[in-house]
Backbone as XML, in Angstrom:
<?xml version="1.0"?>
<chain id="A" units="angstrom">
  <residue number="1" name="UNK">
    <atom name="N" x="30.525" y="179.217" z="118.648"/>
    <atom name="CA" x="31.424" y="178.398" z="117.847"/>
    <atom name="C" x="30.731" y="178.097" z="116.565"/>
  </residue>
  <residue number="2" name="UNK">
    <atom name="N" x="31.427" y="178.280" z="115.480"/>
    <atom name="CA" x="30.829" y="178.058" z="114.129"/>
    <atom name="C" x="30.822" y="176.576" z="113.836"/>
  </residue>
  <residue number="3" name="UNK">
    <atom name="N" x="29.926" y="176.205" z="113.009"/>
    <atom name="CA" x="29.823" y="174.803" z="112.638"/>
    <atom name="C" x="30.421" y="174.598" z="111.223"/>
  </residue>
  <residue number="4" name="UNK">
    <atom name="N" x="31.073" y="173.459" z="111.071"/>
    <atom name="CA" x="31.586" y="173.047" z="109.778"/>
    <atom name="C" x="30.542" y="172.073" z="109.149"/>
  </residue>
  <residue number="5" name="UNK">
    <atom name="N" x="30.333" y="172.267" z="107.877"/>
    <atom name="CA" x="29.578" y="171.231" z="107.208"/>
    <atom name="C" x="30.521" y="170.431" z="106.358"/>
  </residue>
  <residue number="6" name="UNK">
    <atom name="N" x="30.091" y="169.336" z="105.859"/>
    <atom name="CA" x="30.946" y="168.407" z="105.139"/>
    <atom name="C" x="31.580" y="169.021" z="103.878"/>
  </residue>
  <residue number="7" name="UNK">
    <atom name="N" x="30.840" y="169.944" z="103.199"/>
    <atom name="CA" x="31.394" y="170.595" z="102.018"/>
    <atom name="C" x="32.543" y="171.488" z="102.369"/>
  </residue>
  <residue number="8" name="UNK">
    <atom name="N" x="32.470" y="172.199" z="103.567"/>
    <atom name="CA" x="33.561" y="173.046" z="103.982"/>
    <atom name="C" x="34.778" y="172.225" z="104.277"/>
  </residue>
  <residue number="9" name="UNK">
    <atom name="N" x="34.565" y="171.070" z="104.940"/>
    <atom name="CA" x="35.648" y="170.145" z="105.269"/>
    <atom name="C" x="36.298" y="169.583" z="104.006"/>
  </residue>
  <residue number="10" name="UNK">
    <atom name="N" x="35.495" y="169.201" z="103.006"/>
    <atom name="CA" x="36.026" y="168.731" z="101.740"/>
    <atom name="C" x="36.888" y="169.773" z="101.060"/>
  </residue>
  <residue number="11" name="UNK">
    <atom name="N" x="36.426" y="171.043" z="101.097"/>
    <atom name="CA" x="37.150" y="172.112" z="100.503"/>
    <atom name="C" x="38.551" y="172.341" z="101.163"/>
  </residue>
  <residue number="12" name="UNK">
    <atom name="N" x="38.521" y="172.263" z="102.509"/>
    <atom name="CA" x="39.779" y="172.385" z="103.243"/>
    <atom name="C" x="40.756" y="171.282" z="102.931"/>
  </residue>
  <residue number="13" name="UNK">
    <atom name="N" x="40.194" y="170.038" z="102.888"/>
    <atom name="CA" x="41.040" y="168.846" z="102.517"/>
    <atom name="C" x="41.573" y="168.998" z="101.111"/>
  </residue>
  <residue number="14" name="UNK">
    <atom name="N" x="40.753" y="169.422" z="100.209"/>
    <atom name="CA" x="41.195" y="169.539" z="98.807"/>
    <atom name="C" x="42.298" y="170.571" z="98.666"/>
  </residue>
  <residue number="15" name="UNK">
    <atom name="N" x="42.156" y="171.737" z="99.352"/>
    <atom name="CA" x="43.141" y="172.755" z="99.325"/>
    <atom name="C" x="44.453" y="172.283" z="99.933"/>
  </residue>
  <residue number="16" name="UNK">
    <atom name="N" x="44.307" y="171.543" z="101.070"/>
    <atom name="CA" x="45.532" y="171.028" z="101.709"/>
    <atom name="C" x="46.242" y="170.009" z="100.800"/>
  </residue>
  <residue number="17" name="UNK">
    <atom name="N" x="45.518" y="169.176" z="100.117"/>
    <atom name="CA" x="46.110" y="168.225" z="99.186"/>
    <atom name="C" x="46.849" y="168.924" z="98.049"/>
  </residue>
  <residue number="18" name="UNK">
    <atom name="N" x="46.189" y="169.979" z="97.540"/>
    <atom name="CA" x="46.832" y="170.747" z="96.457"/>
    <atom name="C" x="48.078" y="171.374" z="96.879"/>
  </residue>
  <residue number="19" name="UNK">
    <atom name="N" x="48.067" y="172.006" z="98.116"/>
    <atom name="CA" x="49.299" y="172.639" z="98.640"/>
    <atom name="C" x="50.373" y="171.631" z="98.882"/>
  </residue>
  <residue number="20" name="UNK">
    <atom name="N" x="50.009" y="170.487" z="99.425"/>
    <atom name="CA" x="51.020" y="169.417" z="99.648"/>
    <atom name="C" x="51.610" y="168.897" z="98.359"/>
  </residue>
  <residue number="21" name="UNK">
    <atom name="N" x="50.836" y="168.695" z="97.375"/>
    <atom name="CA" x="51.307" y="168.258" z="96.065"/>
    <atom name="C" x="52.280" y="169.329" z="95.452"/>
  </residue>
  <residue number="22" name="UNK">
    <atom name="N" x="51.956" y="170.567" z="95.568"/>
    <atom name="CA" x="52.803" y="171.626" z="95.065"/>
    <atom name="C" x="54.110" y="171.666" z="95.830"/>
  </residue>
  <residue number="23" name="UNK">
    <atom name="N" x="54.097" y="171.502" z="97.165"/>
    <atom name="CA" x="55.308" y="171.566" z="97.934"/>
    <atom name="C" x="56.195" y="170.333" z="97.587"/>
  </residue>
  <residue number="24" name="UNK">
    <atom name="N" x="55.592" y="169.172" z="97.447"/>
    <atom name="CA" x="56.326" y="167.979" z="97.090"/>
    <atom name="C" x="56.953" y="168.081" z="95.705"/>
  </residue>
  <residue number="25" name="UNK">
    <atom name="N" x="56.198" y="168.670" z="94.775"/>
    <atom name="CA" x="56.719" y="168.859" z="93.411"/>
    <atom name="C" x="57.890" y="169.781" z="93.407"/>
  </residue>
  <residue number="26" name="UNK">
    <atom name="N" x="57.814" y="170.877" z="94.154"/>
    <atom name="CA" x="58.932" y="171.827" z="94.276"/>
    <atom name="C" x="60.149" y="171.197" z="94.888"/>
  </residue>
  <residue number="27" name="UNK">
    <atom name="N" x="59.961" y="170.432" z="95.956"/>
    <atom name="CA" x="61.051" y="169.755" z="96.603"/>
    <atom name="C" x="61.693" y="168.724" z="95.671"/>
  </residue>
  <residue number="28" name="UNK">
    <atom name="N" x="60.872" y="168.005" z="94.914"/>
    <atom name="CA" x="61.430" y="167.037" z="93.954"/>
    <atom name="C" x="62.252" y="167.730" z="92.851"/>
  </residue>
  <residue number="29" name="UNK">
    <atom name="N" x="61.764" y="168.883" z="92.355"/>
    <atom name="CA" x="62.495" y="169.628" z="91.362"/>
    <atom name="C" x="63.835" y="170.096" z="91.881"/>
  </residue>
  <residue number="30" name="UNK">
    <atom name="N" x="63.861" y="170.513" z="93.124"/>
    <atom name="CA" x="65.139" y="170.975" z="93.722"/>
    <atom name="C" x="66.115" y="169.811" z="93.877"/>
  </residue>
  <residue number="31" name="UNK">
    <atom name="N" x="65.616" y="168.663" z="94.300"/>
    <atom name="CA" x="66.459" y="167.497" z="94.423"/>
    <atom name="C" x="66.960" y="167.022" z="93.091"/>
  </residue>
  <residue number="32" name="UNK">
    <atom name="N" x="66.111" y="167.036" z="92.054"/>
    <atom name="CA" x="66.526" y="166.612" z="90.716"/>
    <atom name="C" x="67.640" y="167.614" z="90.163"/>
  </residue>
  <residue number="33" name="UNK">
    <atom name="N" x="67.425" y="168.906" z="90.415"/>
    <atom name="CA" x="68.392" y="169.903" z="89.997"/>
    <atom name="C" x="69.769" y="169.649" z="90.680"/>
  </residue>
  <residue number="34" name="UNK">
    <atom name="N" x="69.692" y="169.450" z="92.002"/>
    <atom name="CA" x="70.921" y="169.203" z="92.787"/>
    <atom name="C" x="71.574" y="167.882" z="92.258"/>
  </residue>
  <residue number="35" name="UNK">
    <atom name="N" x="70.760" y="166.863" z="92.028"/>
    <atom name="CA" x="71.318" y="165.573" z="91.466"/>
    <atom name="C" x="72.004" y="165.770" z="90.176"/>
  </residue>
  <residue number="36" name="UNK">
    <atom name="N" x="71.357" y="166.606" z="89.281"/>
    <atom name="CA" x="71.967" y="166.862" z="88.002"/>
    <atom name="C" x="73.303" y="167.634" z="88.145"/>
  </residue>
  <residue number="37" name="UNK">
    <atom name="N" x="73.357" y="168.586" z="89.070"/>
    <atom name="CA" x="74.615" y="169.316" z="89.317"/>
    <atom name="C" x="75.657" y="168.369" z="89.830"/>
  </residue>
  <residue number="38" name="UNK">
    <atom name="N" x="75.304" y="167.478" z="90.715"/>
    <atom name="CA" x="76.255" y="166.491" z="91.223"/>
    <atom name="C" x="76.766" y="165.570" z="90.135"/>
  </residue>
  <residue number="39" name="UNK">
    <atom name="N" x="75.862" y="165.212" z="89.202"/>
    <atom name="CA" x="76.251" y="164.324" z="88.041"/>
    <atom name="C" x="77.241" y="165.066" z="87.173"/>
  </residue>
  <residue number="40" name="UNK">
    <atom name="N" x="77.057" y="166.339" z="86.941"/>
    <atom name="CA" x="78.028" y="167.120" z="86.152"/>
    <atom name="C" x="79.351" y="167.169" z="86.857"/>
  </residue>
  <residue number="41" name="UNK">
    <atom name="N" x="79.348" y="167.435" z="88.161"/>
    <atom name="CA" x="80.608" y="167.497" z="88.934"/>
    <atom name="C" x="81.329" y="166.146" z="88.868"/>
  </residue>
  <residue number="42" name="UNK">
    <atom name="N" x="80.559" y="165.034" z="89.027"/>
    <atom name="CA" x="81.148" y="163.712" z="88.967"/>
    <atom name="C" x="81.773" y="163.483" z="87.590"/>
  </residue>
  <residue number="43" name="UNK">
    <atom name="N" x="81.047" y="163.796" z="86.556"/>
    <atom name="CA" x="81.547" y="163.614" z="85.200"/>
    <atom name="C" x="82.855" y="164.433" z="84.969"/>
  </residue>
  <residue number="44" name="UNK">
    <atom name="N" x="82.859" y="165.642" z="85.470"/>
    <atom name="CA" x="84.107" y="166.461" z="85.324"/>
    <atom name="C" x="85.253" y="165.817" z="86.132"/>
  </residue>
  <residue number="45" name="UNK">
    <atom name="N" x="85.007" y="165.338" z="87.314"/>
    <atom name="CA" x="86.079" y="164.682" z="88.115"/>
    <atom name="C" x="86.560" y="163.443" z="87.440"/>
  </residue>
  <residue number="46" name="UNK">
    <atom name="N" x="85.665" y="162.659" z="86.845"/>
    <atom name="CA" x="86.111" y="161.426" z="86.167"/>
    <atom name="C" x="86.910" y="161.778" z="84.926"/>
  </residue>
  <residue number="47" name="UNK">
    <atom name="N" x="86.529" y="162.807" z="84.215"/>
    <atom name="CA" x="87.304" y="163.245" z="83.034"/>
    <atom name="C" x="88.714" y="163.691" z="83.461"/>
  </residue>
  <residue number="48" name="UNK">
    <atom name="N" x="88.769" y="164.451" z="84.535"/>
    <atom name="CA" x="90.076" y="164.928" z="85.034"/>
    <atom name="C" x="90.905" y="163.757" z="85.471"/>
  </residue>
  <residue number="49" name="UNK">
    <atom name="N" x="90.362" y="162.728" z="86.081"/>
    <atom name="CA" x="91.122" y="161.527" z="86.473"/>
    <atom name="C" x="91.669" y="160.811" z="85.269"/>
  </residue>
  <residue number="50" name="UNK">
    <atom name="N" x="90.814" y="160.715" z="84.219"/>
    <atom name="CA" x="91.253" y="160.047" z="82.979"/>
    <atom name="C" x="92.416" y="160.802" z="82.355"/>
  </residue>
  <residue number="51" name="UNK">
    <atom name="N" x="92.310" y="162.162" z="82.366"/>
    <atom name="CA" x="93.420" y="162.957" z="81.797"/>
    <atom name="C" x="94.675" y="162.790" z="82.599"/>
  </residue>
  <residue number="52" name="UNK">
    <atom name="N" x="94.564" y="162.718" z="83.930"/>
    <atom name="CA" x="95.802" y="162.568" z="84.742"/>
    <atom name="C" x="96.350" y="161.131" z="84.578"/>
  </residue>
  <residue number="53" name="UNK">
    <atom name="N" x="95.478" y="160.143" z="84.468"/>
    <atom name="CA" x="95.936" y="158.781" z="84.257"/>
    <atom name="C" x="96.659" y="158.644" z="82.942"/>
  </residue>
  <residue number="54" name="UNK">
    <atom name="N" x="96.239" y="159.412" z="81.955"/>
    <atom name="CA" x="96.843" y="159.296" z="80.597"/>
    <atom name="C" x="98.208" y="159.951" z="80.484"/>
  </residue>
  <residue number="55" name="UNK">
    <atom name="N" x="98.538" y="160.742" z="81.446"/>
    <atom name="CA" x="99.837" y="161.465" z="81.395"/>
    <atom name="C" x="100.974" y="160.495" z="81.597"/>
  </residue>
  <residue number="56" name="UNK">
    <atom name="N" x="102.090" y="160.824" z="80.992"/>
    <atom name="CA" x="103.316" y="160.087" z="81.220"/>
    <atom name="C" x="104.391" y="161.048" z="81.765"/>
  </residue>
  <residue number="57" name="UNK">
    <atom name="N" x="105.285" y="160.515" z="82.547"/>
    <atom name="CA" x="106.414" y="161.269" z="83.097"/>
    <atom name="C" x="107.538" y="161.146" z="82.080"/>
  </residue>
  <residue number="58" name="UNK">
    <atom name="N" x="108.173" y="162.243" z="81.802"/>
    <atom name="CA" x="109.344" y="162.230" z="80.906"/>
    <atom name="C" x="110.607" y="162.114" z="81.780"/>
  </residue>
  <residue number="59" name="UNK">
    <atom name="N" x="111.157" y="160.938" z="81.856"/>
    <atom name="CA" x="112.357" y="160.714" z="82.710"/>
    <atom name="C" x="113.303" y="159.801" z="81.890"/>
  </residue>
  <residue number="60" name="UNK">
    <atom name="N" x="114.112" y="160.430" z="81.044"/>
    <atom name="CA" x="115.017" y="159.592" z="80.194"/>
    <atom name="C" x="116.041" y="158.784" z="80.978"/>
  </residue>
  <residue number="61" name="UNK">
    <atom name="N" x="116.286" y="157.586" z="80.495"/>
    <atom name="CA" x="117.306" y="156.738" z="81.077"/>
    <atom name="C" x="118.655" y="157.100" z="80.466"/>
  </residue>
  <residue number="62" name="UNK">
    <atom name="N" x="119.637" y="157.383" z="81.333"/>
    <atom name="CA" x="120.981" y="157.775" z="80.861"/>
    <atom name="C" x="121.969" y="156.672" z="81.185"/>
  </residue>
  <residue number="63" name="UNK">
    <atom name="N" x="123.033" y="156.618" z="80.353"/>
    <atom name="CA" x="124.100" y="155.672" z="80.622"/>
    <atom name="C" x="125.076" y="156.336" z="81.577"/>
  </residue>
  <residue number="64" name="UNK">
    <atom name="N" x="125.867" y="155.570" z="82.224"/>
    <atom name="CA" x="126.895" y="156.035" z="83.145"/>
    <atom name="C" x="127.823" y="157.038" z="82.398"/>
  </residue>
  <residue number="65" name="UNK">
    <atom name="N" x="128.180" y="156.671" z="81.164"/>
    <atom name="CA" x="129.084" y="157.537" z="80.367"/>
    <atom name="C" x="128.394" y="158.906" z="80.097"/>
  </residue>
  <residue number="66" name="UNK">
    <atom name="N" x="127.123" y="158.905" z="79.794"/>
    <atom name="CA" x="126.452" y="160.151" z="79.515"/>
    <atom name="C" x="126.431" y="161.035" z="80.783"/>
  </residue>
  <residue number="67" name="UNK">
    <atom name="N" x="126.133" y="160.449" z="81.904"/>
    <atom name="CA" x="126.105" y="161.197" z="83.180"/>
    <atom name="C" x="127.448" y="161.749" z="83.530"/>
  </residue>
  <residue number="68" name="UNK">
    <atom name="N" x="128.494" y="160.939" z="83.338"/>
    <atom name="CA" x="129.845" y="161.398" z="83.630"/>
    <atom name="C" x="130.189" y="162.596" z="82.700"/>
  </residue>
  <residue number="69" name="UNK">
    <atom name="N" x="129.811" y="162.507" z="81.457"/>
    <atom name="CA" x="130.125" y="163.576" z="80.490"/>
    <atom name="C" x="129.325" y="164.848" z="80.870"/>
  </residue>
  <residue number="70" name="UNK">
    <atom name="N" x="127.983" y="164.689" z="81.170"/>
    <atom name="CA" x="127.145" y="165.865" z="81.460"/>
    <atom name="C" x="127.553" y="166.552" z="82.757"/>
  </residue>
  <residue number="71" name="UNK">
    <atom name="N" x="127.984" y="165.679" z="83.764"/>
    <atom name="CA" x="128.168" y="166.262" z="85.107"/>
    <atom name="C" x="129.601" y="166.638" z="85.380"/>
  </residue>
  <residue number="72" name="UNK">
    <atom name="N" x="130.505" y="165.929" z="84.678"/>
    <atom name="CA" x="131.905" y="166.148" z="84.986"/>
    <atom name="C" x="132.344" y="165.478" z="86.253"/>
  </residue>
  <residue number="73" name="UNK">
    <atom name="N" x="131.520" y="164.661" z="86.796"/>
    <atom name="CA" x="131.862" y="163.971" z="88.059"/>
    <atom name="C" x="132.457" y="162.587" z="87.799"/>
  </residue>
  <residue number="74" name="UNK">
    <atom name="N" x="132.745" y="161.896" z="88.900"/>
    <atom name="CA" x="133.381" y="160.593" z="88.843"/>
    <atom name="C" x="132.417" y="159.491" z="88.347"/>
  </residue>
  <residue number="75" name="UNK">
    <atom name="N" x="133.027" y="158.350" z="88.026"/>
    <atom name="CA" x="132.247" y="157.163" z="87.656"/>
    <atom name="C" x="131.350" y="156.720" z="88.761"/>
  </residue>
  <residue number="76" name="UNK">
    <atom name="N" x="131.837" y="156.753" z="90.024"/>
    <atom name="CA" x="131.033" y="156.403" z="91.178"/>
    <atom name="C" x="129.782" y="157.265" z="91.261"/>
  </residue>
  <residue number="77" name="UNK">
    <atom name="N" x="129.964" y="158.514" z="91.094"/>
    <atom name="CA" x="128.810" y="159.447" z="91.154"/>
    <atom name="C" x="127.837" y="159.088" z="90.061"/>
  </residue>
  <residue number="78" name="UNK">
    <atom name="N" x="128.356" y="158.899" z="88.791"/>
    <atom name="CA" x="127.481" y="158.619" z="87.710"/>
    <atom name="C" x="126.701" y="157.312" z="87.842"/>
  </residue>
  <residue number="79" name="UNK">
    <atom name="N" x="127.418" y="156.297" z="88.436"/>
    <atom name="CA" x="126.732" y="154.977" z="88.711"/>
    <atom name="C" x="125.614" y="155.156" z="89.723"/>
  </residue>
  <residue number="80" name="UNK">
    <atom name="N" x="125.901" y="155.929" z="90.764"/>
    <atom name="CA" x="124.900" y="156.190" z="91.774"/>
    <atom name="C" x="123.701" y="156.925" z="91.218"/>
  </residue>
  <residue number="81" name="UNK">
    <atom name="N" x="123.981" y="157.914" z="90.364"/>
    <atom name="CA" x="122.907" y="158.702" z="89.765"/>
    <atom name="C" x="122.044" y="157.803" z="88.908"/>
  </residue>
  <residue number="82" name="UNK">
    <atom name="N" x="122.721" y="156.968" z="88.102"/>
    <atom name="CA" x="121.953" y="156.039" z="87.198"/>
    <atom name="C" x="121.130" y="155.071" z="87.974"/>
  </residue>
  <residue number="83" name="UNK">
    <atom name="N" x="121.701" y="154.502" z="89.081"/>
    <atom name="CA" x="120.922" y="153.593" z="89.925"/>
    <atom name="C" x="119.683" y="154.283" z="90.544"/>
  </residue>
  <residue number="84" name="UNK">
    <atom name="N" x="119.882" y="155.498" z="90.982"/>
    <atom name="CA" x="118.783" y="156.263" z="91.584"/>
    <atom name="C" x="117.715" y="156.555" z="90.488"/>
  </residue>
  <residue number="85" name="UNK">
    <atom name="N" x="118.119" y="156.904" z="89.297"/>
    <atom name="CA" x="117.206" y="157.132" z="88.209"/>
    <atom name="C" x="116.440" y="155.864" z="87.849"/>
  </residue>
  <residue number="86" name="UNK">
    <atom name="N" x="117.129" y="154.749" z="87.800"/>
    <atom name="CA" x="116.471" y="153.464" z="87.507"/>
    <atom name="C" x="115.451" y="153.132" z="88.615"/>
  </residue>
  <residue number="87" name="UNK">
    <atom name="N" x="115.800" y="153.408" z="89.861"/>
    <atom name="CA" x="114.863" y="153.180" z="90.968"/>
    <atom name="C" x="113.609" y="154.083" z="90.851"/>
  </residue>
  <residue number="88" name="UNK">
    <atom name="N" x="113.827" y="155.330" z="90.487"/>
    <atom name="CA" x="112.734" y="156.268" z="90.309"/>
    <atom name="C" x="111.815" y="155.773" z="89.198"/>
  </residue>
  <residue number="89" name="UNK">
    <atom name="N" x="112.348" y="155.381" z="88.089"/>
    <atom name="CA" x="111.541" y="154.841" z="86.969"/>
    <atom name="C" x="110.735" y="153.619" z="87.413"/>
  </residue>
  <residue number="90" name="UNK">
    <atom name="N" x="111.358" y="152.738" z="88.133"/>
    <atom name="CA" x="110.689" y="151.511" z="88.660"/>
    <atom name="C" x="109.504" y="151.934" z="89.555"/>
  </residue>
  <residue number="91" name="UNK">
    <atom name="N" x="109.740" y="152.803" z="90.500"/>
    <atom name="CA" x="108.721" y="153.227" z="91.464"/>
    <atom name="C" x="107.563" y="153.980" z="90.800"/>
  </residue>
  <residue number="92" name="UNK">
    <atom name="N" x="107.914" y="154.780" z="89.832"/>
    <atom name="CA" x="106.875" y="155.579" z="89.123"/>
    <atom name="C" x="105.957" y="154.573" z="88.338"/>
  </residue>
  <residue number="93" name="UNK">
    <atom name="N" x="106.591" y="153.606" z="87.677"/>
    <atom name="CA" x="105.795" y="152.614" z="86.936"/>
    <atom name="C" x="104.951" y="151.782" z="87.925"/>
  </residue>
  <residue number="94" name="UNK">
    <atom name="N" x="105.523" y="151.458" z="89.072"/>
    <atom name="CA" x="104.797" y="150.622" z="90.059"/>
    <atom name="C" x="103.577" y="151.370" z="90.557"/>
  </residue>
  <residue number="95" name="UNK">
    <atom name="N" x="103.609" y="152.681" z="90.524"/>
    <atom name="CA" x="102.420" y="153.514" z="90.918"/>
    <atom name="C" x="101.465" y="153.648" z="89.842"/>
  </residue>
  <residue number="96" name="UNK">
    <atom name="N" x="101.719" y="153.004" z="88.639"/>
    <atom name="CA" x="100.771" y="153.073" z="87.580"/>
    <atom name="C" x="100.912" y="154.248" z="86.673"/>
  </residue>
  <residue number="97" name="UNK">
    <atom name="N" x="102.038" y="154.911" z="86.734"/>
    <atom name="CA" x="102.247" y="156.139" z="85.896"/>
    <atom name="C" x="103.238" y="155.705" z="84.776"/>
  </residue>
  <residue number="98" name="UNK">
    <atom name="N" x="102.898" y="156.109" z="83.587"/>
    <atom name="CA" x="103.790" y="155.825" z="82.430"/>
    <atom name="C" x="105.028" y="156.625" z="82.484"/>
  </residue>
  <residue number="99" name="UNK">
    <atom name="N" x="106.087" y="156.036" z="81.981"/>
    <atom name="CA" x="107.408" y="156.739" z="81.898"/>
    <atom name="C" x="107.839" y="156.741" z="80.438"/>
  </residue>
  <residue number="100" name="UNK">
    <atom name="N" x="108.073" y="157.943" z="79.904"/>
    <atom name="CA" x="108.606" y="157.961" z="78.541"/>
    <atom name="C" x="109.952" y="158.637" z="78.578"/>
  </residue>
  <residue number="101" name="UNK">
    <atom name="N" x="110.661" y="158.521" z="77.498"/>
    <atom name="CA" x="112.009" y="159.171" z="77.396"/>
    <atom name="C" x="113.139" y="158.145" z="77.350"/>
  </residue>
  <residue number="102" name="UNK">
    <atom name="N" x="112.754" y="156.896" z="77.283"/>
    <atom name="CA" x="113.797" y="155.886" z="77.210"/>
    <atom name="C" x="114.141" y="155.594" z="75.730"/>
  </residue>
</chain>
């Protein structure tokens, strides 16, 4: 069995420390790169959300007379259509979406 002297042990410890530092540095670089990629993805998702939030729905409000003229149907039909359109505008706004066309 060969004997180790203290200098040999110090060299082994020094090499192990160096290898460990290199492995930790490499792992940290990978994590930082992954974190940066996630930050870019998050920024893109936030930008897309802002774009979607800024959109408005184009849903013009029509009078009963306009609907009767456009559709050729009865006053009851036109009143029902207008009430449904008003409800749709109300629900869209309640969901936080802008409505234009009025």
